[in-house]
Steps between C-alpha positions, in 0.01 A plus 500: 500500500585206288189289598283800407670526164461126451126518588454786255692323225281184537184710499612670183578164327168350601315815383683475163415132463139561592473776239671282234251215573205742475621624163550153383138411592374799297717380201362146534148632500560716190650196308211285597247762368689535179525125451116459569417779250727338235328166564147652457594714196679202329189282556265761356736567211498140379124468517499306821632186329679237691857627544780450739529793748880475504756562227751225568 
């Protein structure tokens, strides 16, 4: 009985980690799209002049 519970617990943990990683991939893609749109709009807004693409 204990090995079965251990296997089920490991499967549940691995499923949770896999789900979390998949969610993080979607978040990373959304951030990349928002960054790219900000880069494009900032370039258009300033007349395409030579500007740094970062704000540091």
